[in-house]
N, C-alpha and C positions, 0 to 999 in steps of 0.2 A: 333656781336661777339667781344670779347676783343681781341685786337691785340697788340703784343709787337714786335717792329722791330729788331729782333735778328735772326741771321742765325742758322742753325741746329748745327753748331759746336761752337757756342758762349759758353764761359766758365764763363762769368760774365756779370753784367749789364752795364759794361763800354766798351762792344765790340758790337756796333750796326751793323746792316746789311747795306749793300750798297743800293743805289737807284735801282740797277738792281735786287737785291734780293727782295726788297720791291715790285717792279713791278711784279716779278714772284709770290709773295704771293698774291697780289691783284687779279691776274688772276685766281689763285686757288680758292679764296674765293668768287669771284663775282657771280658764279652760285648758291651759297648757302645762301647769305645774302644781305640785302639792305643797311646795315650800319655796321660800326666798331667803337669800342671805344678804344682810346689810353689812356695811363696813364702819359705820359710825352711829352713835346713839345720841348725838347732839346735832344742832344745825339742820333740823328737819327729820333726822333719823329717828328721833324719839316718837314721831307720829306714826311710824310705819306699822309696828306690831298691832296696835289696836285696830287700825283700818284694815290690815291684812286679815285679822280675825273675822271681820265682817264677811269675808269671802271664803272662809274656811281654809285659809292658808297658814301653814306653820312658818315660823321665822327663826332663822339662826342669826341672832343679833350680834353685831360686831361692835367692838370698842376700839376706836382708832388710838394707836399708841405711837408717839414719835419722841422727839427730844424735848418737847415743851411740857414740863411737869404740871403746870397749871391746867393745861388742856387735858392732859392724861387723867388728872384727878377728876375733872368734870365728866369725862367719858366713862370712867369706871363707876362712878356713882350713878350715872344715868343708866348704864346697861344693867346694873344690879337692880335698880328700881323698876326697869322694864320687865325683867325676869320675874320679879315678885308680883307685878300687877297684871301681867298678860300670860294666861295659861298656854297660849299658842307659841310662846318662845321655847323652843325645844333644845336649844344649845346656845352657847356663847363663845365667840371667837375673840380673844383678847390680843389685839394687834394683828396687823396684816403685813407680812414680810418685814417685820421690824428688825429681826436679826440680819436678814439679807441686806437691808439698808444701813445696818450698823447704828440704828437710832437708840438701841438699848443693848446692854450685854445680856448674855443668857441668864445669869443669876438674877439680874434686875427684872427681866421679863417673867421668870419663874415665880418671883415674889408676887407679882401682880396677878398671875394666874391663880396662885394659891389663895390670895385674898378673895378673888371673885368666887372661887370654889367654896370657901368658908361661908360666904354671905348669900349664896344661892343654892338651890337644889337641883340644878340642871347640869348636864355635861359641859365642861369647859375645856377649850383648846386654844391654839393660836394657828394662824394661817402662814405657811412658809413654803417656799419652793422645795421640791422633793429632796434635793440633795442636801439642803440645810438640816433636815431631820437626820439623815445618815451621818452628817458631820457632827451633830450634837445629840447623841443618844440620851444625855441627861435631860434634854428638853422633852423628848418623847416620854420619859418616865414621869414627868410632871403633869402631863395632860391626860384627860379621859379618853381621848381618841386622837389619832393623827389626821390633821387636815392638810393634805399635800396638794400643792399647786403643780399641775402637770400641763405645761403649755408648750407643745412641740414647736409652735411657730417661733418662740423666742430662742429655742435651741437650734433653729435653722434646719429643722427636719422637714423633708417634703411632705405634702399632704397625703401621698400614697402610703407613707409609713407612720403617720401621726397616731392613728388608733393603736397600732402595734406598739408604739413607744409608750403610750399611756398604760397599756396592759403590762408591758415589761416592767415599768416603774412600779406599778401596783404590786406585782408579784415580788419584786425586789424588796419593797417595804414590808410585805407580809413575811418574807424570809428573814429580814433583818430584825423585825419586831414581832416575833410570834406571839399570838394571843392578843395582840393589840388591834382594836378596830381601826381600819384604814378607810378614810374618805378622800376621794379625789375632789378636793374643795374648789378647785378651779380647773376647768377644761374648756377650751374654745378655739375659735379660729376667726381672724379678721376678714371682713368682706372687701376691704379696700386698703390701700397704702402700698408701701414698698416691700419688696421681697427681703428676706433675711436668709442669706445663703440659698438653700434649695426650697425654702418655704415661701410660697407665692400667695398673697392675699387675692381673693376673688369671690364674688357672690355665690357662684355655683360651687366653687370649691368649699366654701364655708358650709353650705347646705349638705354637701356630700360628707364632709368630715364629721359634722355634728350628728347627722343621722346614723352614720356608721358607728360612731362612738356610743350613742344611746342604745342602739341595738345590741352591741357587744357587751356593754356594761349591764344592761338588763338581763342578758342571757347568763352572765357570770355572777350576778348578784352583787355588783359593785355599787356602793353608795357614791353619788357624784353630785356636783353642782356645776352648771353651765355658766360661764361668764360670757356675756351677761344679758340681761333682759333687753335693754334699750341702748341704742347708740348714744354716745355722750360727746356732742360736738365740742364741748369745752376742754376735752382731754388732749390738749396739744402737747403736754409735757411727755407723752409717750411716743413722740414722733408721729409719723404719718398714719400709723395704724390705730392710735389710741382712741380715735372717734368711732371705730367701725367694728367693735366686738359684739354688738347687740344682735339678738335674733329678730328684733324689731328695729325699724329705723326710728329716727328722732320724732317722726310724726305718728309713732305707735302703730305702724303698719308692718305686718309680718314680711320678712325678707324672702321666705321660702315656705313651701308646703311640706308637711311631714310625711305625706304619702304621694305616690304617683311620680311621674318623670320630673327630674330637676331641670328647670329651664328658666330663661330670662324672659319675663313677661313683657319687657320693654323692647325686645328684639325688633318688633315690627316698627316701632318708632325710629330706632337707630337705622334700620334698613331703609325706611322711607326718607330719612334725612340724607342717607348716602345716595339714593337714587335721584332725589330732587336736586341735590347739590351737584352731582355728576352731570345731570341733564342741563342744569343752568350753565355750568362751565363749558359743556359741549355745544351750547348754542353759538359760541364764538366761531365754531367750525363752519356753520351753515353758509355764511356769505362767501366763504373762500372756495376757490376752484382747486380742489385737492384730489390726488389720486388715492387709490385704495390704501397703499402703504402709509401715506401721510394721514389719512383719515383714521386708520387703526391706531397709530401712535398717538395722535392728538386726542382721540376718544379715550384711550387707555390712561393718558395723563390726566384728562378731565375727571375721569371716574376715580383715579387714585386720590385726587384732591377731594372728591366727594366722600371717599372712604375716610379721609383725614377729618373732614367736617363732621362726619358721623361719630368718629372717635372723640372729637372735641365735645360734641353734644352729649355723648354718653358720660364723659368725664364730668362735665358741668352738671348734669342731672343726677349724678350718683355720689357727689362729694359735698361735704359741708365746707363752706368757705369762711374761715376766720380771716382776720384782716390781712395777715401776711400772705396767705394762700390766694386771697382774692386779688391783691395787688399783683402778685406773680402771674396769675392766670390772665388777668385783664391786660396787663402791660404786654405779656407774651403774645396774646392774640392780636393786639394792635400792631405790634411790630412784625408779626409773622405773615399776616394776610397780604400786605403789599409784596413781601418777599416771595410768597407763593404765586402771586400774579406775575411777578418778574420771571420766576422759574418757568411758568407756562408759556410766557412770551418767548423765552429762549428755546424751549422745546419746539415751539411753532417755527422759529427761525431755522433751527436745525433741520426739521422736516422739509421746509421750503427749499433750502439750499442743497441738502444731501439727496433728497428723494424727489424734489419738484422739478419743474421745467427750467430750462436755461433762461437767463435774463433776456427780456425782449426790448427794453427801452434804451439800452446802452447805444450811444451814437458811435458810428464808425466814421470818424472825421475824414478819412482818406477818400471816402466816396461822396462826401457832402458836396464838394465843388462840382463834380460831374453831374450831380442830380439837380443842382440849383443854378450854378453859374453866377451866383451873387457874391460880390466882394465889397461889403460896406466898409466905409472908412472907420478905422479903429484908433482911439486915443489911449495909449498905454501909460498908466500912472504908477510911478515908483516912489512911494514915501520912504523917508529915511530919517533916523534919529540916532546920531552918534554911532554910525556904522563905519567899520573899517573901509577906507576909500578904495583899497585894492579890490575888496569884495564887491563893492557897489559898481566899480568900473567893469568887472567881469560880467555882471548882470547887464549893464548897458551895452557892452559889446555883443552879447548874445542877442539882444533886441536888434542891434544894427544888422545882424546876419539873417533876420527873418525874411523868408521868401514870400513876401506879401507886398502888393503894389501900393497900397494906400494906408499908411499909418503915421502917427506921430508918437513921440515919447516925451512925457513930462516928468522930470525928476525934481522932487521937492524935499528939501532938507529943512527940518524945523527944530528950533530950540537947541541948535548946535553952534554956539558962537566960536568954538575953537577952529581956527582957519585950517589947521592941518587935516581936519575931517572933510571940509567941503571944498576947499580951493582946488585940489587935484581933480575932483569930480566936475567942477564947473569948467575947468580948462579942457577936460576930455570931452565934455558935451559940445563945447565950441568947435572942437576939431571934427566932430561927426556931422556937422551941418545943421541946416534949419529944422530938420525933422525932430531934433532933440532940443528941448527947452529946459533950462535949469532955473529953479526957483529956490530961494532961501528966505526963511522968516524966523525971527526970534520972538519969544514971549507969546507963542501961539497957544490958544486954549483949545481943548477938545481932543488932545492926544492925536492918534493916527487919523481919526475921522476928520479932525480939523484940517489936517494937511490935505486929505483927499478932497475936502470941500473947496479948498483953494485951487487945487489942480483942476477940479471940474469947472471952476470959474474961468480958468485959463485955457480950457479946451477949445479946439477949433470948432467953429459953428457947424461945419458939415460932418463932424464926426458923429456917427450913429451908435457906435459901440464903445464902451469903456472897458479897457483891460486893466487888471490890477496885478502887480507883481511885488513880492517882497524883495527887499534889497539884496538878498543872498541867492536869488533864483536865476540860474542860467537856463534859458529856454531853448527849445529845439527850433530850427528854422521853419518847420512846417506847422507850428502851433496855430497861427492865424489862418494860414491857407486851408487847414483842415477843419477848423471849428467855426470861424466867422460866418461861413455860408449857412450855418444852421439857422441864423436869424432871418433867413428868407421867409420863414413862417412868422407872421406878425404876432402870434400868441406866445412865442418864445421870449421870455424875459431875461434869462441868464443861462449860461453854459459853464459848467465847472469841470476842470481837469484835476486829477489827483496830484497831491504833493508827493515828492520823493526826495531822496538825499544822495549826494555824491561823495560823502565822507564817512560812510558806514564802516570803512576799513581802518579808521583811525585806531579803534580798540575794540575788544570784544563787547564792552559796554555799549559803545556807539552802534555796533551791529545789532545788539538786542533792542536798543531804542528804535532803530530803523525798522526792525521787524514788527515792533508794537505799533508804530504808525501805519505800517502797511496793512495791518488788519482792518483798521478803520476805513481805509480807502478801497480795499478790495472786497470787503465783506459788507460792512454797514452801509456805505454809500451806494454800492451797487444794488443792494436790496431795497433801500429807501427810494432809489431812483425809479423802481418799478411802480411806486405809488405817487410819483411826482412830488416827493417830499425830502429832497436832499438837504443836507446842511451846507450852507455856503461858508467856505473857509478862506475867503479873501484871495490869496495868491493863486495864480493860474485860473483866474475867474474872468469871464467876459459878461458884461451886463449891458442890456439895451438902455441907451441913454434916456429914452422917453420913460421907461419903467423906473429908472433911477430917480428921475425928477418927480414922477407921480408918487413915488414912495417917500418923498420929502428929502431926498438926498441922504448923504452919510450922516448918521445920528451919533451924537456923543452921549446918549442916554445910557449906553452900556460900553464896556471896554472890549466887547466883541462886535464891533460895528459891522463886520462882514456878515456874520450870521443873522444879526438883527435885520440888516437890509434884505437878505435873501428871504427871510420869513415874511417880511412886509410885502415884497414883490409877489410872493405866492398868495398872500392874503388878498391882493388886488386882482387875482384871477389869472396871472401869467403862468406859463409853463416853464419848468426848469429841466435841463438835460445834463447828463453826466457821461463822461467817457472814462474807462479805466486805463486808457493808454497814457503812459508817462510822456508829457510834453515839456517837462522841465525838472531840474534837480536843484535843491537848495542845500543848506548846511544844517546839520544837527546841532542841538544845544551843546555847548562846550563841556558841560559837566552835568552830573546827576542833579545837583542843586538847581542849575538852570532849567533842566528838564522838568523838575517839580514845580518851579516857579511858573513856567509856561503853562503847565496843566492846571495850576491853581487859577491862573488868569482865565483860561478857557472855561473852567467849571464855574468860577464866580460870574463871568460874563453870561454863561448859560443860565444861571439862576436869575440874573438881572433880566434876561429876556423873558423868562417865565413870568416874572412879576409884571413885566411891561405888556405882554401879549395875551395873558390868559383869558381876558374878557373877549378877545377876538375869536376864541374857540367856542364861544356860546353860539347856539343856533341863530343863524341870520346875521351874525356880527361881522362876517367876512365871506370871501368867495372860496374859502378852503372847503374841499370835499370831505366827506366823512372819513374816507381812507387817509387823507392827509392829516386830519385831526388825530386819528388813531396813531399814525406813525410818529408824529411829533410827541404826542403824550407818552406813548410807550418808550420812545427813544429817550426822553428826559427821565422817565421812571427807571429804565434800564441802566442809564449812566449815572445821573446824579442821585436818583432814589436808591438804587441798589447799594452804592458805596456808602451813602449817608446812613441808610437804615442798617447796613452791616455794622458800621462803627457804633451806632446807637445800641444795637444788640450786644456788641462786645462790651461796651461800658456798663450796660445793665447787668450782664452776666458777671463782670468783675465786681460790681458793687454787691451782688448777691452772695458771692463766695464767702465773705466773713460771717454772714448770717447763718450759712449752712455749717461752717466749720466750728463756730464758737457759740451760736445760739440755738442750733438745731432746728432752725426754721425750714419749712418745706423745700425740698430739692425740686426744681422744675420737672414736671412729668415728661415722659418721653414724647408726648404729643407736641410739646413745646421745644424739644431739643433735636429729635431726629430730623424734622424739616430743615434745620440749619445745616446739618451734614449733607442731606439730600440736595439742598440748594447749592452748596459748594461743589458737590459732584456734578450737578447739571452745568454749572458755570465752567468747570474744568473740561467737561465733555464738549460743551458748546465751543470753547476756544480751540481745542485740538481738532475736532471734526471740521470746523469751518476753515481753519487755517490750512488743513490738508487739502480741502476742496478748492479754495479760492486763492490762497497766497503762495506765490512761487518762491518759497524758501525751504531750506532743509530742516530736518528734525531738530538739530542742535540750536539753530537760530529760532525755531518755533518755541523751544523750551525757554530760551533767553527772553523772547518776547513775552511769554506768559509770566515769567518772574517779574519783568519790568512792569507789565500791566497790573499784576497783583500789588506791587509795591506802592501804587498810587492811591490806594483806598483812603488812607488817612488824609492825603493831600486834597482829594476831591471833597471828602466829608468836611474838612476844615473850611474849604471855600464856600460850601453851601451854608455852613454855620455862620461864616462871616457875612454872607449875603442876607441872612435873617436879621442881622443887627446893624449892618452898614449898607447904605444905598450906593455909595461910590468909593472906589479905590483907585489910586493912581495907576496909569498904564506903565508897566515895567517892561523894558526891552529885554528880550531873551538873548543872552550872550552867545554869539556864534563866531565862527571864523578863527577860533583859537585866541580870542582877545578877552577871555573871561576875566572879570575884575572882582568876582566874589572872593572874599577871604576864605582861606582854606579852613574848613571846619567839618565836623561830622554832620552829614546832611540829614540824618534820620534819627536824631536823638529821641523825639517823642515816640516814634515807632519802636525803637529799641527798648524803651522803658515799658511800653504796653506789651510788647512781645514777651519780655521777661516776666511781667506780672501774670500774663496768661499762662505761660509754661509753668511758672511756680505754683499757680493756683491749680492747674491740672495735676501737677505732681502731688500737691498736698491732698487733693481730693482722692487721687488714686491710691496713695500709700496709707491714707487713714481710713480707707473703706474696709474696715475689718469685718463687716457683715456681708460683704460682696453684694451690695445693693446695686441692681442693674442701672437705676437712674443716675447714681453717682458715677459709675463707669462711663455712661453715655455723656453725662455732663462734662466729665474730664476730657472725653474725646472731642466734644464740641469746643472746649476752650483751646485744645491743641490745634484743631483745624482752624479756628479763628486766629490763632497766633501766626499762621503761615504767611498771611499778607503783610503783617508787620515785620515778621522775620525777613521776608523778602526785601523790604526796604532797608533794613539794617545790614543785611548781607551785601546788597548792592553798594551801599555807602562804604563798607569796609573793602569790598572788592575793588572799587574805583581807585583807592589809594594804594593798593598792593601791587607788587610786581607781576602778579598773575593777570592783571588787566593789560596784557600785551600779547599780540599774536606771536611775537618773537619768543616769548617765554614758552608758549605752548608748542611752537615749532621745535625749539631746543629740547623740551621735555620729550616730545615724540621721538626725536632723533636719538636721544640718550636711551630711551626705553627700547627702541629697536636695536640699538647697539648692545644693550645688556642682554636682550633675548638672543641675539646672535652669539654672544660669548657663551651663554648657558648651553645653547645648542651645540657649539663646538666642543665644550667640556663633556657633554653627554655622549658625543660621538668619538671620544678617545678610545684607543685599543683596550680590549678587555683584560690584557695581561696585568694591569695594575691591580686587579681583584685577585690577589694571591691567597691571602687568608683574611679572616675578619679583622685581625689586628692591623695587618698591612693596609687593608681597605680603608680603615679608619684613618691611619696615618696619611695615606696618599691623598684622600679627599680633603683632609685638613690642610695639606700643602697646596692643593690645586685651587680650592674654592675661592680664597681671597684673590 
């Protein structure tokens, strides 16, 4: 066996083992071998022959030869001295793959071999890969025997053909050098690391290959040396497999038995981890009321995660972690565990919506009046800041048409000194009578919440319900008539209706944005409502005045004052109700940039709410039920956490690519990369299945909504990152109504850059993967998949400014396509007499086709 005198905790080749360690190693090896091969006669190697002799072991002593002449001289002197002093030195190997590395020329190495032969009386050779001997027959003539390295793994040969390859090479060398003694000076197989073409490292494969080789070699009388005795964790320069060639691990424990079945003795530990982890994740199913299909799917998902945990445990327990690998594995696990939890929660939502029961808590406002007969007075508040007056007037007119007997409307315009914005609105309110109150205030602090606080102060004393509308929302006449009676139940604190938009036909991009919004209101809100845990989104919202006052009124602590208030009301123990019926339609953001800014505000405000409310989620800190706490926690994790962690994983992967390409540092194992692809697949499946089930739009609009949703990953992650370092950002109005003031610019430059880097990195890894390493291909696939969300943003930004972002363009293209097909059909239907001869046929068609 090859033996290197380094201890288990050696970190480099310049940290040799002590004589005591070498003595312990020889004691371990003596029952398994008659001889050992060393590679150096200095730096600890000079101690080996004498100690090996104590255990009856022969030594083939090596002299390391490279480009450093001083070191080479010390090695040669030492190996000669060892051969003279130790009778158990039965051969000397001058240099190891020296010609292959081009550290010496063949004549230079031959001179060193001849020198050692003159100064010792033992056989002298050099160790080289087998083909080097064939390429340099003069080298073979200079040695006493040929020491050929036959390592099928490095040739990419599968384990099933490894022994046959060794025998084939042995026979080739015998034929090439008849009469010369041939020794297979290195044969082995790694127990871990990455594949090389068809060669796959594995503990059981290593045992099988080496056992088969030893049996075949003994039967044929082949002299051989197995590389190597002990794993060498410091051998990072040989890639991922360099550490794992030993027949014993670094703790000097045998990796396999020489007789009997080949098995992994740790299987029971891995199986136990899989079962326990699967059981742990399955416990989340027990409190749920699920049918058989749901239960089977959820249990399968939980146990799939359990299997992944077992694979991670097996990897951790069977690998040596040098600094780079430890960082990679530790960071990967930290980032992946939350993503796995998010994936499970999305599978749970898929099963609940696709296979579960229909929603039970959705209110049907059309029957509320008949059930209760209650019609409390409602005060409708419409805050506005620099809104187009015609848009605001349309909203006010829709309120005037409400079929409800007892309401008032307060319009408050803040921080808008330009008279052209507010004067027409003031005059219009005056024409509508006393029900409509107009207020204007400049230098108001507190953003939208500040305006709503002023409106609350001006509210009629007998108003029990506060309604909130955005300045762009045109409401249906039956909004209050249907929903206000719900407050007959004193436990009801708020009632929320969904948002929708009336300008989705402006462009294909606006239709895609509208479809993306619809998913939140028809899927997420409906499902959260089942747990009394809806997200309050302000407009189309009715709030019990007493609950609003008890919650401390509208707060300016966050820029999402509506969501903040809704959560506070739920924390006080009130109920919230939701209807999926559209009672109003607003306007979409004017541009993709406005759409992104709005989502940034929502995400930043959401993160502010987490920082403000997390203590109230502790046991006994509020009236929130366990299910409400779960819904809000997983809702934040699914939205803010998934996008932020996704970007964090992307940036970590990008930073790791140069280390792989240029430094050869470990490629992330598949246990760290496959989950990323699976998580993306689950997210895509979640989107498609739930949209088909709940959102009443077509396939094309669903695809557009999906692309729009994907494009916001960087926006949401940036908002969360901003929330980590800044406590307050100014409230920015979302440009609507065709009055966008944003300067024309490419809206997704950061995403375009990241997408380019990801695709370039994926391509670089793919096209430089000359050894067909599976992990590299998987890693490249991960980078490509991760690029899709950033590419989506860049494509939308390009699409927005192109002529294709027009329904007229697609209608015209469709018409021209149909006309072209019609012309081709007419040509194909022409009389067959044009086909007279092949030459005429060619001429006729040349004339006709244009």
